[in-house]
C-alpha positions as CSV (number, residue, x, y, z in Angstrom):
1,M,-28.6,22.8,-65.2
2,G,-28.3,19.2,-66.5
3,A,-28.7,18.0,-70.0
4,R,-29.5,20.5,-72.8
5,H,-32.8,19.7,-74.4
6,T,-31.1,19.2,-77.7
7,D,-29.0,16.4,-76.2
8,V,-32.1,14.3,-75.4
9,F,-34.7,15.0,-78.1
10,R,-34.5,14.9,-81.9
11,V,-35.9,17.4,-84.4
12,G,-39.5,16.4,-85.3
13,Q,-40.0,14.4,-82.2
14,T,-43.2,15.2,-80.3
15,V,-42.7,16.2,-76.6
16,V,-44.9,17.1,-73.7
17,V,-43.9,20.3,-71.9
18,A,-45.1,21.1,-68.3
19,E,-44.1,24.3,-66.6
20,V,-44.6,25.2,-62.9
21,E,-44.0,28.8,-61.8
22,D,-44.1,30.6,-58.6
23,N,-43.8,34.3,-57.7
24,G,-41.6,34.0,-54.6
25,S,-38.1,35.3,-54.3
26,G,-36.5,32.9,-56.8
27,I,-33.4,30.8,-56.3
28,A,-30.2,32.5,-55.2
29,E,-27.6,32.4,-58.0
30,G,-25.1,30.7,-55.7
31,H,-27.6,27.8,-55.2
32,M,-28.7,27.4,-58.8
33,G,-26.0,25.0,-59.7
34,R,-26.7,22.8,-56.7
35,V,-30.5,22.5,-56.7
36,F,-30.4,18.9,-58.1
37,D,-27.6,17.7,-55.9
38,P,-28.8,15.0,-53.5
39,F,-29.1,16.3,-49.9
40,F,-28.6,20.0,-50.9
41,T,-31.0,22.2,-48.9
42,T,-31.1,25.7,-47.6
43,K,-33.4,24.7,-44.8
44,P,-32.1,24.4,-41.2
45,A,-31.0,21.0,-39.9
46,G,-34.0,18.7,-39.2
47,K,-36.3,20.7,-41.6
48,G,-35.7,18.9,-44.8
49,T,-33.4,16.4,-46.5
50,G,-32.9,18.0,-49.9
51,L,-33.8,14.9,-51.8
52,G,-37.0,16.1,-53.6
53,L,-35.5,17.7,-56.8
54,A,-32.7,15.1,-57.1
55,V,-35.3,12.3,-57.0
56,C,-37.6,14.1,-59.5
57,K,-34.7,14.7,-61.9
58,S,-33.6,11.1,-61.7
59,I,-37.1,9.7,-62.3
60,I,-37.7,12.0,-65.3
61,S,-34.3,11.1,-66.7
62,L,-35.1,7.4,-66.4
63,H,-38.1,8.1,-68.6
64,G,-36.0,9.9,-71.2
65,G,-37.0,13.4,-70.2
66,T,-35.4,16.5,-68.8
67,L,-36.1,18.8,-65.8
68,S,-34.7,22.3,-65.6
69,I,-35.2,25.2,-63.2
70,E,-34.6,28.9,-63.8
71,N,-35.4,32.2,-62.2
72,R,-38.1,34.2,-63.8
73,S,-37.2,37.8,-64.8
74,Q,-40.3,39.1,-63.0
75,G,-39.4,37.2,-59.8
76,G,-40.0,33.6,-58.7
77,A,-38.8,30.5,-60.4
78,R,-39.9,28.2,-63.2
79,A,-39.5,24.4,-63.4
80,R,-39.8,22.9,-66.9
81,L,-40.4,19.2,-67.5
82,L,-40.0,17.8,-71.0
83,L,-41.0,14.2,-71.8
84,R,-41.3,12.3,-75.1
85,S,-44.9,11.9,-76.3
86,V,-45.9,8.3,-76.7
87,R,-48.9,7.7,-78.9
88,S,-50.7,4.4,-78.9
89,A,-51.7,3.0,-82.3
């Protein structure tokens, strides 16, 4: 699932956390390790390129953040975005 949060952030650092959840069927365990792979998709040919999550993760990483996805115990999935908080003086 990418970098561990402790690899990116230091103790005491302020972060912004955004979570997005759905209540669908979740992500098949066999697909979980590939959701951030460029061009990985479960859609039929011609119905999607599979670039969305790969691009999102890359943009977030370039800004020093992390993006992770997990299945929720009650069904559906959760995406969690963590970014460093930058406060202007």
